[in-house]
TORBA-180816 format. One line per 10 residues: number of its first residue (from 1); their letters; for each residue x, y, z of N, C-alpha, C. Coordinates in Angstrom, 1 decimal, always signed. Atoms other than C-alpha are relative to their C-alpha. Example, Ala and Ser with C-alpha at 12.3 -4.5 7.8 and 13.67 -1.06 7.14 Angstrom:
<atoms>
1 = as = +0.9:-1.2:+0.0:+12.3:-4.5:+7.8:+0.9:+1.2:+0.0  -0.9:-1.1:+0.0:+13.7:-1.1:+7.1:-0.8:+1.1:+0.8 .
</atoms>
This chain:
<atoms>
1 = mrrqlsvlll = -0.7:-0.3:+1.2:+86.7:+11.7:+107.5:-0.4:-1.0:-1.1  +0.5:+1.1:+0.9:+85.7:+8.3:+105.9:-1.4:+0.3:-0.5  +1.4:-0.3:+0.4:+82.1:+9.3:+105.8:-0.1:+1.1:-1.0  -0.1:-1.1:+0.9:+82.9:+12.6:+104.1:+0.5:-0.5:-1.4  -0.6:+0.5:+1.3:+85.0:+10.7:+101.5:-1.0:-0.9:-0.7  +1.0:+0.9:+0.5:+82.2:+8.2:+101.0:-1.1:+0.9:-0.7  +1.1:-0.9:+0.6:+79.6:+11.0:+100.4:+0.6:+0.7:-1.2  -0.6:-0.6:+1.1:+82.0:+12.8:+98.1:+0.1:-1.0:-1.2  -0.1:+1.0:+1.1:+82.6:+9.6:+96.0:-1.4:-0.3:-0.5  +1.3:+0.2:+0.4:+78.9:+9.0:+95.9:-0.6:+1.1:-0.9 .
11 = llfavviagc = +0.4:-1.2:+0.8:+78.2:+12.5:+94.6:+0.7:+0.0:-1.4  -0.8:+0.0:+1.3:+81.0:+12.2:+92.0:-0.5:-1.1:-0.9  +0.5:+1.0:+0.8:+79.6:+8.9:+90.8:-1.4:+0.4:-0.6  +1.3:-0.5:+0.5:+76.1:+10.5:+90.5:+0.2:+0.9:-1.2  -0.2:-1.0:+1.1:+77.5:+13.3:+88.4:+0.5:-0.7:-1.3  -0.5:+0.7:+1.2:+79.4:+10.9:+86.1:-1.1:-0.8:-0.7  +1.1:+0.7:+0.6:+76.3:+8.7:+85.6:-1.0:+0.9:-0.7  +0.9:-0.9:+0.7:+74.1:+11.7:+84.8:+0.6:+0.5:-1.3  -0.7:-0.5:+1.2:+76.7:+12.9:+82.3:+0.0:-1.0:-1.1  +0.0:+1.1:+1.0:+76.8:+9.5:+80.6:-1.3:-0.2:-0.6 .
21 = stssvpeatt = +1.3:+0.2:+0.5:+73.1:+9.4:+80.2:-0.5:+1.0:-1.0  +0.4:-1.0:+1.0:+73.0:+12.5:+78.1:+0.3:-0.5:-1.4  -0.2:+0.5:+1.4:+72.5:+11.6:+74.4:+0.7:+1.1:-0.8  -0.6:-1.0:+0.9:+74.7:+13.2:+71.8:-0.7:-0.1:-1.4  +0.7:+0.1:+1.2:+72.2:+12.4:+69.1:-0.9:+1.3:-0.2  +0.7:-1.3:+0.2:+70.7:+15.6:+67.6:-1.5:-0.2:+0.1  +1.5:+0.0:-0.1:+67.0:+16.5:+68.2:-0.7:+0.1:-1.4  +0.6:-0.1:+1.4:+66.5:+17.2:+64.5:+1.1:-0.3:-1.0  -1.0:+0.4:+1.0:+68.3:+15.8:+61.5:-0.6:+0.2:-1.4  +0.4:-0.2:+1.4:+68.2:+16.8:+57.8:+0.9:-0.9:-0.8 .
31 = vditiadgsv = -0.7:+0.9:+0.9:+69.2:+14.2:+55.2:-0.2:+0.5:-1.4  +0.1:-0.4:+1.5:+70.0:+15.5:+51.6:+0.2:-1.2:-0.8  +0.0:+1.2:+0.9:+69.3:+12.7:+49.1:+0.0:+0.5:-1.4  -0.1:-0.3:+1.4:+70.4:+13.0:+45.5:+0.0:-1.3:-0.8  +0.0:+1.2:+0.9:+69.4:+10.4:+42.9:+0.3:+0.6:-1.4  -0.5:-0.5:+1.3:+71.3:+11.1:+39.6:+0.9:-1.0:-0.7  -0.8:+0.8:+0.8:+72.9:+9.2:+36.8:+0.2:-1.5:+0.5  +0.1:+1.4:-0.4:+71.9:+5.8:+38.2:+0.7:-0.3:+1.4  -0.6:+0.2:-1.3:+73.5:+6.4:+41.7:-0.8:+0.8:+1.0  +0.7:-0.7:-1.0:+72.3:+7.7:+45.0:+1.0:+0.5:+1.1 .
41 = tpngerievg = -0.8:-0.5:-1.1:+73.9:+9.9:+47.7:-1.0:+0.4:+1.1  -1.1:+0.9:-0.5:+74.2:+9.0:+50.6:-0.3:-1.4:-0.6  +0.1:+1.4:+0.6:+74.9:+5.4:+49.5:+0.2:-1.0:+1.1  +0.0:+1.0:-1.0:+74.0:+3.1:+52.3:+0.5:+0.4:+1.4  -0.6:-0.5:-1.2:+75.3:+5.3:+55.1:-0.9:-0.2:+1.2  +0.8:+0.2:-1.2:+74.2:+4.8:+58.7:-0.2:+1.4:+0.5  +0.4:-1.4:-0.5:+72.3:+7.9:+60.0:-0.7:-0.3:+1.4  +0.6:+0.1:-1.3:+71.6:+8.0:+63.8:-0.8:+1.2:+0.4  +0.8:-1.1:-0.5:+68.8:+10.0:+65.2:-0.6:-0.4:+1.3  +0.6:+0.2:-1.3:+67.2:+10.4:+68.6:-1.4:-0.4:-0.1 .
51 = lnsevtlnit = +1.4:+0.4:-0.1:+63.9:+8.8:+69.5:-0.9:+1.3:+0.2  +0.9:-1.1:+0.0:+61.1:+11.3:+68.8:+0.6:+1.3:-0.5  -0.6:-1.1:+0.6:+63.4:+13.6:+66.9:-0.7:+0.2:-1.4  +0.5:-0.3:+1.4:+62.3:+15.3:+63.6:+1.1:-0.3:-1.0  -0.9:+0.4:+1.1:+63.8:+13.9:+60.4:-0.5:+0.7:-1.2  +0.4:-0.6:+1.2:+63.7:+16.0:+57.3:+0.8:-0.6:-1.2  -0.6:+0.6:+1.2:+64.4:+14.3:+53.9:-0.1:+1.0:-1.1  +0.0:-0.9:+1.1:+65.4:+16.7:+51.1:+0.4:-0.9:-1.2  -0.3:+1.0:+1.1:+65.2:+14.5:+47.9:-0.1:+0.7:-1.3  -0.1:-0.4:+1.4:+66.3:+15.4:+44.4:+0.2:-1.1:-0.9 .
61 = sdvpevlhvh = -0.3:+1.1:+0.9:+66.1:+13.1:+41.5:-0.1:+0.5:-1.5  +0.0:-0.4:+1.4:+66.8:+13.3:+37.8:-1.0:-1.0:-0.8  +1.0:+0.9:+0.6:+64.3:+10.5:+37.1:-1.2:-0.2:+1.0  +1.1:+0.2:-0.9:+60.8:+9.7:+38.5:+0.4:-1.1:+1.0  -0.5:+1.0:-1.0:+61.4:+7.8:+41.8:-1.0:+0.0:+1.1  +0.7:+0.1:-1.2:+59.7:+6.6:+44.9:+1.0:-0.3:+1.2  -0.9:+0.3:-1.1:+61.7:+6.8:+48.2:-0.9:-0.7:+1.1  +0.8:+0.7:-1.0:+60.4:+4.3:+50.8:+0.9:+0.0:+1.3  -0.6:+0.1:-1.4:+61.3:+4.6:+54.6:-0.7:-1.2:+0.6  +0.5:+1.2:-0.6:+60.8:+1.1:+55.8:-0.3:+0.2:+1.5 .
71 = gyelqidvpa = +0.3:-0.1:-1.4:+59.2:+0.7:+59.2:-0.9:+1.1:+0.3  +0.9:-1.2:-0.1:+57.5:+4.1:+58.9:-1.0:+0.0:-1.1  +0.9:+0.2:+1.1:+55.8:+3.0:+55.7:-0.3:+1.4:-0.7  +0.1:-1.2:+0.7:+56.5:+6.4:+54.2:+0.4:-0.3:-1.5  -0.3:+0.1:+1.5:+56.4:+6.4:+50.3:+0.0:+1.4:-0.5  -0.1:-1.4:+0.4:+57.6:+9.6:+48.9:+0.2:+0.1:-1.5  -0.1:-0.1:+1.5:+56.9:+10.3:+45.2:+0.9:+1.2:-0.3  -0.9:-1.1:+0.4:+59.7:+12.3:+43.6:+0.0:+0.1:-1.5  +0.0:-0.1:+1.5:+59.0:+13.5:+40.0:+1.4:+0.3:-0.5  -1.3:-0.3:+0.6:+61.9:+13.8:+37.7:+0.4:+1.5:+0.0 .
81 = dtsvtrtfta = -0.6:-1.4:+0.0:+64.1:+17.0:+37.9:-0.8:+0.9:+1.0  +0.6:-0.8:-1.1:+62.4:+18.2:+41.1:+0.6:-0.4:+1.3  -0.3:+0.2:-1.4:+63.0:+18.4:+44.8:-1.2:-0.1:+0.8  +1.1:+0.2:-0.9:+60.7:+17.1:+47.5:+0.6:+0.0:+1.4  -0.4:+0.0:-1.4:+61.0:+17.7:+51.2:-1.1:-0.7:+0.8  +0.9:+0.6:-0.9:+59.3:+15.5:+53.8:+0.6:-0.1:+1.4  -0.5:+0.1:-1.4:+59.6:+15.7:+57.6:-1.0:-1.0:+0.7  +0.7:+0.9:-0.9:+58.5:+13.0:+60.0:+0.7:-0.1:+1.3  -0.5:+0.2:-1.4:+58.9:+12.1:+63.7:+0.5:-1.4:+0.0  -0.6:+1.4:-0.2:+61.3:+9.2:+64.4:-0.4:-0.5:+1.3 .
91 = dkpgsyelet = +0.6:+0.4:-1.3:+59.1:+7.7:+67.1:+0.0:-1.5:+0.1  -0.1:+1.4:-0.2:+59.9:+4.0:+66.6:+1.5:-0.4:+0.1  -1.4:+0.3:-0.1:+63.2:+2.8:+68.0:+0.4:-1.3:-0.9  -0.4:+1.1:+0.8:+65.2:+0.4:+65.7:+0.8:+0.5:-1.2  -0.8:-0.3:+1.2:+67.0:+0.3:+62.4:-0.9:-0.2:-1.3  +0.9:+0.0:+1.2:+65.2:+1.1:+59.1:+0.8:+0.5:-1.3  -0.6:-0.4:+1.3:+66.3:+1.2:+55.5:-0.8:+1.0:-0.7  +0.6:-0.9:+1.0:+65.6:+4.0:+53.1:+0.5:-0.5:-1.3  -0.4:+0.5:+1.3:+65.5:+2.7:+49.6:-0.9:+0.6:-1.1  +0.8:-0.4:+1.1:+64.4:+3.7:+46.2:-0.7:-1.2:-0.6 .
101 = hesvmivakl = +0.8:+1.1:+0.5:+61.7:+1.6:+44.6:+0.2:-0.2:-1.5  -0.1:+0.2:+1.4:+62.2:+2.3:+40.9:+1.4:-0.5:-0.4  -1.4:+0.5:+0.3:+66.0:+1.9:+40.8:+0.5:-1.0:+1.0  -0.3:+1.0:-1.0:+66.1:-0.3:+43.9:+1.5:+0.1:+0.5  -1.3:-0.3:-0.6:+69.1:+1.3:+45.7:-0.3:+0.3:+1.5  +0.1:-0.4:-1.5:+69.7:+1.5:+49.5:+0.6:+1.4:+0.1  -0.4:-1.4:-0.2:+70.0:+5.2:+50.3:+0.7:+0.1:+1.3  -0.6:-0.1:-1.3:+70.7:+4.9:+54.0:-0.7:-1.0:+0.9  +0.6:+0.7:-1.1:+70.1:+3.0:+57.2:-0.3:+1.0:+1.1  +0.3:-0.9:-1.0:+68.2:+5.1:+59.7:-0.1:-0.8:+1.3 .
111 = vvr = -0.1:+0.6:-1.3:+69.0:+4.1:+63.3:-0.6:+0.9:+1.0  +0.8:-0.8:-1.0:+66.5:+5.5:+65.9:+0.3:-0.6:+1.4  -0.3:+0.5:-1.4:+67.7:+5.3:+69.5:-0.3:+1.1:+1.0 .
</atoms>
């Protein structure tokens, strides 16, 4: 009886550990960025993405702007009164700022895990 209980507890433990290792981070993330009237949305928010997931940035600006994704060295030119979409693979774990270069605003902090 003890042996059966031990085996049952071991199996239960294995199921719990397997369930905990499943990531709840989406495989693909879309971030809508709006630069208008001297402000930016999102405004410094933390955005978590899974390692090797696809990240799509939809950027709209009322002024000419450059969005920089630090760590990935992406520089995205956004002409005034237009929308630009850029997709990249988040293949570097860590924390990276998205910032505007012309207006120098922190858009978001991208956390790749």
